[in-house]
Every structure is written in structure tokens, then in C-alpha cells.
N, C-alpha and C positions, 0 to 999 in steps of 0.2 A: 332322498339326498340328505346326508348328514351335514348340516350347516357348519358344525364345529370342525369338520375336516377340511373345509375350504381355506385356501390361502387368502392373504389380505387382498391380493389383486382380484381374486374371484369374488370376494365380498363387494369390492368396488363395482365390478362389472355387473353382477347379478342383483345387487340390492341398492347401493348408494346412488349410482348414476341413474337408474330408472326412477328412483324417488325424486331426484332433482328435476328430471325431465317432466315428471308428472306435476311438479310444482310450477312449471312454466319456464324453466331455465333452458336456453337454447344451447344444445350440445356443441354446435359449431362456433357460436359467437361469444357465449358467456361462460362456458365451463372449460377450464383448463386443468388437465390431470398431470400429476407427477411433474410439477413445476420446479426446476432447479433454479434458484435465484442467487446463489453465490458460486464462485469458482473453486472454493476450497483453499485454505491457507497454503502458501508455498513453504515447504519444509526443506531446509538446507541439509544435505548429507554430504559433507566434504565438498567436492566440486560438483556433485550431482544434486538434483532437486527432485522432490516428489510433491504431490498435492495431497493435502488433508481432505477429509470428507466434506463434500459440498452440502449445503442446506437445501432440502427439497420438501416442498409441500405436496401432499397427496392431491388436494384440490384447491384452486383459487377460483372464486366466482366473481364475475365482473358485471356491473350494471351496464357498462359499455367499455370499449377498449381503454385500458390504463386507468379505469376508475373501479378498483376492486371493492367488493362489499363483504365477502366472507371467505374464510379459510377453513378447510375441513381436514382433520387428521383421521385417517381410517386405520382400524385394527382388525385382525382376524377375530372370528367369533368366539374363540375361547377366552378372549379378554372381555372386560366389562365395557359398557357403553362409554364411560368417561375415561377410560385408561389412556386415551391419547390427548386429553385436555391440556395437560401441562405443556406438552410439546407444541400444541396448537396455539396456546396463549403466547408462548415465546415467539412463534412465527407471526402471530397477529400484531405483537408489539413492534417487532423489527419491520414488518411490511406496512405498518400503520393501517391495519384492516379492522373495521369496527365490530364485525360479528364473527365469532369463533365457534367451531363445532367439532365434536368428536363422535365417532360412530363405529360400532362393530357389526352393523348390518341389521340389528334388531330395532334400533331407535337412534335418535340424535340427542346429544347433550349440548345445549346452546349456552354460550356465554356472551352477553351483550356488553361490549366494552364502552358503549356510549353512556351507560348508566353510571352516574357519579355516586360515590359512597356517602353515606351519612345524611341522605335526604330525609327530612322528617315526615313527608307525606306517605301515602299508602303504597308507594312504589315498591314492587317486589324486588328481590335480589337479582343479581346479574345472571344467575344460572337456573336453567330448568330443562327437564327432559321432555322431548316431543317425539311423537310417533313418526315412523317412516313416511306416512302419508300426510303429515302435518308440517312439512318443511315449508318455510315462508317463500312466497314468490319474489321475483326481482323487484316488482313494484312495491311490495310490502316492506322489504328491507330498505329500499331507497327512501320510502316515506319515513320510516323510523329514523334513518340516518339524518335526513334533512330536518326532521322535527327536533332531534337532539341537538343539532348544530344551529337551529334557528334560521334556516334558509327558506326564503320565500321564492316566488316565481322569478323575481328579478335576479336573485342570487343564482338560481338554478340555470338560468340562461348562460351565465358566465362559467360556472364550474363544470358544466357539461359540454363546453366547447371542445371540439375534437383536437387532438394532438396533430402535429404535422406528420404525415405518413411518408416515410422515406422508402422509395422504390428499391433502394439498394439494400434494404433490410436492417438498417440501423435503428435500434429501439432503445428507449431509456432503460437503464438498469434500475433495480428496485429502489435504490436510495435516490436516484435522480427523479423517479416518478413521485416519491414521497415529497421531495423538495418542491417539485413543480406544483403538485396538487395543493400542498399547504400554502404556497405563495399565492396561487390563484384564488384560493378560498379566502385568504386574508385580504386580498385586493377587493374581492366581491363584498366583503363585510365592511369595506371602507377604510381599512388600515392603510396609512400612507407612508409609513416608515418601516422597512422590513430588512432584516439581516439574515443572510444565508451563510453558514460556515461549512465549507467543504474542502477537504484536504487537497493539496496539490496533486494533480493527476487524476482527479475523479470526474472531470468533465463539467466544470462550472459553466463554461461558455455554451456548451450544448444545452445544459439545463436552462441557462438564461434565454437561449433561442426559443425553446419550447414555451417558456413563460410568456415571452413577448408575442410569439405567434398566436397563442390561444387568446390572449387579451386583445390583440390587434384584430384577429378574425371575428371576435365577439363584438368588435367596435366599442369596447369599453375604454380602450386606450388607442387613440388614433395617431398621435405623433409621439415618437419614442426617441430618446437620446441615450446612446451607449457611450459611456466615458471610460477612458483608460489613460495610462500615463506613459505608454511605450508604443512606438510605431509598430513593432513586431506583433504586439497584441491586437492592435486594430487591424492590421493587414491580414493576419491569420484568421481573425474572426470574420472578416469580410469575404474572404475567398473560400472558407471552409464552412463552419457551422451556420453562418448567416446567409450563405449563398442563395437559399430559396427565396429570400426577399426580393431578389432581382432588381428591377427598375425602380422599385419603391424605396430603395436604399441609396444613401450617398455617404461619402467620407468628407468631412469638412477639412479643406486644405487651402494653402495660400491665403488664409485669412479672408476667404470669400464665402458669403452666405447666400444660399439659394433656398427659398422657403417653399419650394414646390414638392419636396419629398416628404415621406412619412417616417422613415427610419434613418436616423443620423448617427454616424460613428465619428467620434472626435477624441483627439488628445486634449487633456486639460491644458497643456502648454500651448496648443494651437489656437485656443479660444480665449486665453488670458495673457496678461503681461504686466510689467511694472508700470506702464503708462496707461492712462485711462482709455486712450484710443485703441489699445491692443486688446481690450476686453470686449471682443466682438460678440460674445454671447449675448450682450445687451442689445444687439440688433434684433433679437427675438423678443417678443413681448413676454412678460413673466408667465402668462397663461398659455404660451405656444405649445409647450410640451406637457403631456399629462402622464408620462412615465419616464423615469430616468433610471438607468442601470449603471451602478458605479462598480467597475471591476477593480479588484485588489484594493478594496476600500480602506484597508488598514494603513495605506501609505499617505496619510495626510488629510483625507477628506473629512475626518471626524474632528480635526483640530479646529478650535473655535476661530483662531486668527488666520487660518489657512486660506489662500486664494481659492483653493478647490472648494472649501466650505462656502465661500462667497457665491460660487455658481449654484450650489444646492439651495442656498437661502434665497437667491434671486428667483429660482423656479420653485418657490416654496409650496405652491399649490399642487405640484405634480407628485404622484406617488413615486417614492424613491426606494430602490432595492440595492442594498450593499452586498457585494460578493467578496468573500475573503477566505483564505485558508487559515489565516492567523489574525483573529480580531485583536486589536491593540487596546489594552486597558492599563493606563498609567494614571498618575496623579493629574496629568495635564491633558491627556488625550484619551477619549473613550468612544469606541464604536457603539457600545451598548447605550450610553447616554444619548447618542444622537438617533440611532436606528431602533433602539429597544432590544430586548433579549432576542436571540436567534429564533426564528420560527422552525429551524431545523439545523442540526449539526451532524455532519458525517466526518468522523475524525480519521486521522492517519492510522491510529491503532485499529479502528474498525475496518478500514480499507485493507490493511495487511491481514487481519483475521479473516476477512471474506475472500481473500485471494485476488482482489482487484489491484492491489498495490504491492510493490516488491519489498520484501524484508531486507535487512542489511546486516553486515558484519562491521565491527569497528576494530581498527588496529590503532592502538595508542603508542606513539613513539616519543619517549622522553629523551631529550638531549641534555648533556651534562651542564652546559652553560645556562640552559633554561631553568634547571633545578637549583643550581648554586649561585647563579648570577656571575657577572664579570666586572672586575674593577681594573682600570688601566694602571700600569705602573707609572711612576713619577715622570712627568714631562713627556708622556706618550703622545705621539703624533699619528694621525691616521694616514691612509694610503696617499692622500693628496697634500700632506704636510700640515694639516689643520690640527691645532692643539686640542686634545680630547679632554673634556671636562672631567675632573677627578670625582667620581662617585660610583656607586654600585649600579650597574645596568642589569635589568632583569627581563623576563619574557615580554612584558608589556612595552619595553623599549626597543626590542630587537625588530629591525626592519622599519621602524618609525623614526627613532632618533639615533639609532646606532645599527650599523650593518656589520655582521660578522660573515664575511664572504664564505668561509669554510662551512658555516652553518647552512647557508643557501645551497652549497654544493652537496652537503649531507642530505638535505631534504630531497633534492633532485635525484641523488643516488638511490635513496630508499624507494622513492616513487617509481623509478625506472626498474629497480630490482623486482618490484611487485609485478609490473607489466610484463617483464621478460618471463616471469614464472607463471603467469596466469593467462595472458592474452596480449600479444604485442600491439594489436590494433584496437584494443578496447577503449572506447571513448572516455576521456578523463578531463575533469575540470579541477584546477588547483587554485584555490582562493587565497589571495595575497593581501598584505596590509594596504598597499596603495599602488599606483601606476608604476612608480619606480621599482618597487619590489617585484611586481609582475614582470617587468622587463628583465630584471636581473635573474629572476627564476626561469624565464624563457631561455636566456643564454645558458644557464647552468644545465637545463634539461637538454638543450641542443648538444652540449658537450658530452652529456651522459648517454646520449642516443645518437652518436655521430653517424653510425652506419645507416640508421633509418632516415636521418635528416639528409644524408647525401643522396638517398634514393628519391626523396621528395621533401623539399624545404618546409612544406606545410605540415610535416609530421608534428612539429611543435609551433604553436602560434600564440601571440598575445592578443586577447580581445578585450580592449578597454575603451572607454568613452572617447579618448583623444586619438584613437588609431583607426583611420578609415579602412586600411587594408585588412586589419583584423575584423572589424565589424562587418565587412563585406563577406566574411567567411562564416557568419553565424548560420546562414541557411544550410551551408555544406556540413557544418558540424552537427546540426540537428537532423539532417537527412540520413536515415538508416542505410540508404543505398550508397552514400558517399563515404569513401574510406578516410579522406583527409578533410580537415585537420583531425589528428588523434588526441593530442594533449593540448589543452588551451590553458593559459594562465590569465587570471583576471583579478579584479578587486571586488567590484560590486555589480558590474554590468550584467552578469549572468545569474545573479541571485534569484531572479524571478522572471516569469513570462517566457522562458526558453523551454520549449517542449522537447527536451533531449531524451527521446525514448530509449536510446541504446547506451546512455551514460552508465558505465559500470564502476567507475572509481571517482570518488570525490576527495580531493586533498584539502585539508584545512591547515594553512600556515598563517592564520589570521586570528587575532584575539577577538572573540565574539562574545559580547555581553547581552545583546538584544535577543530575547527569545523569538521575537517576530522574525528577525533576520535569520536566526539559526534554523527555524522551521522552513523558511523559504529555501535556504541552501540545501537542506536535506531533501526537499521536494524536487530538486533537479534530478534525483536518481530514482524516484519511487515508481516511475512508470514501468509496467511490464511490457516487453516486446517479444512475444513467443517466436515470431518468425525469425528473429535474430538471436534466439537462445538467451534472452535477457530476462531472468526471473528474480535476480537479487543483485545487490550492488554492495560495494565496500566503501567505508569511510576511513581515510587515513588521517589521523589527527596528530599534529605536531605541537599544538598550542593549547591543549586541554579544553578546547571548545566543547567537546562531547561531555564534559562534566554537566552541561545543561540538561543531559538526559535525566539527571536526578531531580531536576526542578519539577515541582508538582504541576506546573503549567504545560509540561511536555507530555505528549502521548505517542504511542507507537515506538516502543523501545527496541533496540537492536537485539538480534538473536545471539550475538557473540561479541565480546570485547576482548581483544588480544593485545598484549603489551610485550613485544619481543625485547630480549636482552641484547647486549652489544654484539654477540656472536651468533644470534639466532636468525633464521631466515625471516624475511619480512612477511611472507605468506603464513597465515595461521596454520598450526600443525594439522588441523583437519582438512586443509586444502593442499596439496603439494603444488551600537552606533545608529544612527537614523538611516533608514534604508530608502529614502526618496530617490526615485530614478527617472531618468529621461534619456531617450535617444532621438537624435535628429528628426524633428518634424519636417514635413514637406516644404514648409516655407523658409526653413533655414534660420528662423529667428529664435529657436529654442536655446536655452542655456544648458549645457551638458553638465549635470551634477552626478553622473552615473558612478564615477570612480573617484576615490580619494587621490589627490596628488600631494606630493610632499610640501608644495607651496613654499612658504617662507621658513619652514622648520629647518633648524640646524640638523644635519644628518652626517654622522661620522661613519667612515667606511674603513673597517679593519680587515686586512688581508693576511695577517700572520698569526692568528689565534686558532688553534685546532679545536674542533667540536666533535664529540663522540656520542654514540647512542649508549644509554645506560638503562638499567632496571628491567625487570620482567615481571609482569603480573597479568593473569588472565581473569577476566570477570565475565559473567553471563547475565542475561536478563531472562526472567521466567515468563511463562505463558500469561501470567497475570499482569505483565507490564512493569513489574517491580524489579529493581536491581537485586541480584542474588548476592547478599552480603556474606552468607556462610559459604563453606567449601562446597565444591560441586558434588562431593559424595554426600554431605549432609542434606543438600538440596534434593538430590535424587532419592535419598531415604525418605524424606518427608513427603515428596510427591507421590512415590509408589505406595506408601502406607495409606494414603488417602484412597487409593484404588483397591489395594489388597492388604487388608489389615494384618494378615499373618502369612507365614511361609506356606502353611497348608492351603490357605485360600489361593495363593498365587499358583502353587503346584497343581491344584485341582483345575483351575482355569486354564493353565498352560496345557495340561495333559488332555483336557476335554475339548480343546479348540481343534476344529477341523483343519484350520490353517494357523500355524504359529505366527504368520505374518500379521494376522488380525490382532493378536495380543500386542505385538510390537507396535503396530500402528496406533492402537488404543493408548499405549504408554507415551508414544510421541505426541499424540494429540493432547495428552495431559501435561506435557511439558518436559518429559525426560529427554535429555540430550545424549543420545547413545554414542555419537562419534567423539565428542570431547571426553566423554566418560571412558571410552576405550583408550583414548590417548593417555588418560591419567592412570588407568588400572592395567591396561595391556591390550594391544591391538588384536591378539589372537584369541581373546575371549569373546564369545558370542553374547547377544543380549540376555539370554537365559542366565548364564554364569555371572555376567555383570550385575544383574539384579540380585541373584541369590547371594553373591559375595558382599556387595555394597550395602544392600538393604537388610538382609537376614543373616549376615555374618557366616555364610557357608563357604567352605573351601572351594575355590573355582577350578574348573578344568578347561584347558584350551580346546578349541575345536578339533585340533589334531589329536589330542589325547582322547577325546570322546570317540572320534572315528576309529582310532586304534583299538579301543576297548570293544567296540562292536565287532571288528574283524577278529579279535581274539576269541570271541564267543562262537564264531564259525556257524552261525545259524543260517547262512545262505544256502546250506546244502539241501534244504527243502525245495529249492528252485532248480529249474533247468539250467543248462550251461549258459545260454544267452542271457537269461534273466539275471543270473549270478554276476556275469560280467558287467551288465548295466547297473546293478545295485552297487557294485564295488566302485564303478565310475561316479555314480551319484554321491556316494560316500566321500570320495575324493573332492568332489565339487563342494560338498558341505565344509570339509576341512579347509578349503581355500577361501570360500566366499560366504559361507554362513547359511543358516536354515532358510532364509527368505528366498534364496535363489534356486532351491531344489523343489519347491512346492508347486511350481508352474510346469505345465507340459512343455514349455519352451526349453526346459533343461535338456530334453531329449533331442533338440536340434543342434546342441553344442558338441564340439569336439571334446573327447574322442567318442562320445556316446553315439553320435549320428553315424559313425562308421558301421554300426550294427543294424542299420536299416532306417526306414522312414519312421515317423512317430507312430503310425498305425501298426507297422510291422513289429516295432519294439513292444508296444502295448499288447499285441496279440501273443507275444512270447510269454506273457504272464497269464494268458487265458482271457484277456479282454480288459476293458477300461476299469471295470469294478474291481477286478483282481489286482490290477496295477496300483490303484489307489489304496487298496487294502495292504499291499506289500510296502508301499511308501509310508503308510500310517504305522505299520509295525516297525519299520526302520527308524522312524522318529521316536517311537516308544523305547526302542533299544538304546538310541542315542542318549536319552535322558534318564535311563535307569541309573540308580546309585551304583557307583563303581565298586 
């Protein structure tokens, strides 16, 4: 057998797996092959979506379930032993795996990530080559890992505690596992203040459950308190992720304490109050709890004079774990000062890159009065006869101290136009300045969607802290199966804690200066819901809130920013404050600070000033998460030249590719935005001509022109009648839809091609599958010949 002729899979089966088994690794329990650990970034193509390439490790070796020790990257034997090491190291870092290997079937190259650099003693470097029969056993790698971490037997008892096994098949994603293991290890070492930063929609509560479960089962932590500031967070936690705790768990309500449970869920507001007798947490001794989980810990618990902070300091001996998507760091408030640096961070940007979170488009709409301001004429009175103060009112005043009713109507109109063009029943949240603004926006949206509202009045609803009818609809709004409500207006009530899986449009008619609040609002749309075709969402910005994308504290930038002009469609051309919150605790004693009300502010209402949409500018964000400040063409040129330094290099790669779709996908992965580029250059140009023209300054040909050139050459005469007809039809498909759509055998199932027989019959008319692919390859070569 010629070893160099074997495929990578053959090398794994015949050499690597047997070597692992000889070393004592259990094939059923400890060895996992071809492990896909991301879903692949969602790539938006107009109204359609595709998935980028998912990350996959050839081998992950586990000491026991969910405790990985090694990752192996395999290569075919014509490569060197270490040719897979760079990729393996990348995976090792992402997956937080200590030992990394590369192999071509001759030997292993080992990289020990536990070895720190710069040690003065005789310690060898991190890499060495070992024979196939010298691969370390599970016990040996575990010993090395524990020795490097300083774990003794008391630590091992905790860090090896099993995860909760879900019979329904729910397992931690890779980043959840990393967060869980790092937290449990930190607790085992005696660390009592821990911060976990995980983007909205990445499963913080499930992560918290597994942490609690493992520590609870190990009897390291026997009484646990889970704190949150919203009823919906507590209730969702109790009936969903924390359900396995069963009778050991209780929710503190009606200000009654029962000390017979082990797992306690509580609202901050339900155990505290302005009066000393309302601080019922003091009925527990300071040593009662030995673990406290603080959900959404950015909202006040790190502030030194906060009543929430008082709870944490009262139970100072307990280990305290803060969970947040948006750690707050200001001159006055710091999560890091209290909890210390995060033991793990999983960002919005990484979640989008991995394909676990939805990317988004941004539509920026500038209104004339927002840009120029508005000054009342002399002796101007508002709608209710109130004299309007003479000064210039600008965007920060609108809907707070001055209402332009025509502006509200314009926002409602643009929001409704978008929904009518994209999805009449797509769940939508429109964030307003205060409760009064949310109510007026509800009315304007009802008028803009009169037909839909007449069918069901719940098509548009206001959900704010003061409105019981609206709050009663939260569960319906977040339920993917429930059609109504469709559009909800709010101020702050829905900024956090609402798991709106199918929310596809977020409207911002609110001045937002807080990065924490901005990230929370964006998080309302980041969940992917494949069952309901929700893979991305849109942000419609009326008050420049999305300028916060440029802030260095923000991550996870939009794939597209669109600014329509006054006469442009609202759909993009490639598509045809302090945020403390509370909602009613069970005892009814909570103060609702969820939404701003206009309170004692003077608010003028003007009903006779027209407002118009102005300006048009399109901006994009690149794959690196930076705002593309140059033109789209310049950005494309720079991006492509990183991959293909010359025209000859590009042409050679294009012509040698078995499937042109692979080259297109590679460029999309690199950040090339083909759909917006086609809008700028010409919709009838395919990816090949867009690249040649924009990057290498070559004259482009449309798909129709390329197809016509092939027909003029009349080379189809070498084929039989049926094959000629099929090739002509495929050529027409190329002219209409592009090269990507003709490379799959599925093209033979489409009209009018399928009229000429089944897929097998059509292929046989070419003399077989090999001959069909040869004919298609020749067709592609003819298409891209110089005219």
C-alpha cells in the first residue's frame, strides 16, 4: 500500500485512531472525530441567506464528557507531520484545550499549551515530535494538565463533577463549556468573585444552570441564590433551564422566607426596599448562601451605593458570579472593580462569526428637522394653545420637550413601508423616548396599518411599565407560534430579558448615549430561529443611535448600513440613560422604573409642521468589524488583492477551480459583498466580471453577453441533439441566474431542462456522469474565454 496515496480520512482510520486506542483512549467514550463546533457565519445575499464554512476539528479527545484534553488536526501523508499545527493551535485556543497535535500518519507533533514561555528552568519548549506508538494516555495528559494548573485531589473532585445530562439531547455549545469549566475551576481554586461576559442570546442562563448543578452535586456549594431584576427572567429561568432542580428550588415571593430549600430564585426588588423591614434578605444569616449568581449584573449591582450591592456585601462570604452581556465600566460604576476581570468573554462579534447569532442590516433615515433643527415663529402656540418657548429645538428635544406630530407619522410610515415590503407579520419592536411617545407612536402605527389593525387590534400594541394590557402580551409577543402582537412600541421595558427569537425589525426613535443600553437593545434581535426563517434582522435608526457602532467599546458590527433618500424605497436595494428595570413582583410592592414618563416636563405638541426624509448614503462594515470608510469599490479592491495579488493569480485560480462557487464563497468569507457591489456596478454582471472590472480594471461583460458569445462560437455541434438542447438551456440559466446555479445537478430538475427527461436520462445523453461534468467544465471554459 502506498501511504502517500491515501486520503486524509484513510490516514485517520488506518493510523491515527489505532494509535490513540493503543494509548488507552476509549473510542466510544473519549474519542470524537470530525467535530463541528460552529454553525458557520450567516451570509446575507439580498433576501436570501447562506452559511459560511463551519469550523470542524478532526479529533477532540476527552478525559470525560465535556472535559476536553486534546485536539488533533490530521493531514494526508503527502504533507509534513506538523502541517496541521497552525490550524490545530487556532482550534485549541478557541476551544480552550490544553494539548494540541498534528499528524500525517507517520508521527505526532505535540504542542503543550500549558507550558508558559520564558521559564528560566530547564523546561523544554512547548513542541516536540513523538512516534505513533508514543501518544500519551488519558491519565498522563490529565496528570500534566492538573500539575500545570496546580490542582490537588480536593480540586479534582470538583472539576470532574459531571454535567447535567439532558435526555432531550441539549448539550452545551463549545463556548458555554469553556465558560462553565473556567468558572468551576475558579471556584475550586477558591476564587469568590467571578465575572462572565456572554453576548445576549448565547445562553447565559443555561450556562449558569450547569455551573450551579456541578457545584451543587459536588456539595461544594449547598445553598444557592439566583438574583435577577425582572419577573420574566426569574419565571423563564424557573420553568426552563432550572427545571431539573425540581423540589429543591423555590422562588421568593410575597416577602416570605422559607429556609428549607437549597436553590432560591429572587427579584432584587422582592427582597429589598426603602424601609428596613422590607430588606427581608436579612432574615437569612450572612453565611446562609455559599453561592450567589447575579444575572444582568451590569444593572446596578456593581454600584457601591446600590441596594443591590448591599445584598452582595451582606452575603460577602459567598462565592458571587456576575453574568452580563454588557459589563459596565464608568467613572462611578465598575463590574470589573467588584468581580475582577472576566474569566471568559464570548462577544456578539464572535457569536455572529460562529453563526450562533444573527447578523443585521442597518437602515439610517435622516429627517429634515432632525438635521436642521426647528425654531418656532414669533408667538407660536402648540396644539393645545400653550406658548412655545422661542429657541432652536433639535433631535435631542424631539419627543421629550417638543412633539412634532408629523415626525411621528413619518417614522410610523417608514416602519410600515418596510414591513409591507418584507414581511407583514415580522415581529417588530420600536423603542421610543418615553411612555407618552410610545403611546403616540402606537396611534400613528395603527393609522398607518389600518387594514391589519381592523383584522386584529393587537397588530400594534404598546408594552410599557404602566400598561397592564400591554405587559400581559409579552408572552404572546415572544412566542414564535403566536402571530400577535406584531408591532410593539416601548421605551425601556423590552430592552433586556425578553427572548424575542423571531424579532426581525428593531426601530430606534430614541436618543441612546449608553453603550450598555444600546448593546441590550441590539440583543433583542440577535437570536436565530431557523424554524421560522429568522437568520438576520434589521435595525431602522431615526435618531443616529447606530453611530455607537463606531465606538471602540462596541463589537459585532452590521453587515450593511443603508441611508435612503427622500424618494428611495425604505428597503435596502439588495433586498426588494441608565437602564435599571423592574416589572411587577408578585407581592405588588415594587416600584416600576421600567419606562420613562414625561413626568413634570413641559412638552409642546406641534401638529402643523411638515417633516420629510432627506439624504442618502450607504455604508458597510467589513469582515474585520471595522466601518468601511472608503468606497465599496476601493474596499473590494483591497480585500481581493489580499487573496489574489494579480489578475493572473485570480484567473489561474478561477480557471482551475472545479466549482466556481468555491472561489465565490472564499471571497465572501474574506468579506467581499457581491450583492451591494452588483447594485453599484450593474446587476447583470456576475462575480467574475465584478472582480475583474473593479479590482483589475478589466472591461466587464454581462452574463447575457458571455452567453451570447458562446452561442456564436457554435461549439455545441460536437454533442447529440438532446445534449445540445440541454447545454443551451443551461446557458440560458447562467445568463439569468449566474454561474453558481448551474454547477449543481439540481439545475437538471428545473424547467425547461427537466422536460427532456430525468436527471439520470439527461446525464446518459452525454454518455454518463463523467462526460456530463466534462461538458459542463468545457462550457464554463468557453464562458470565460476572452471575447
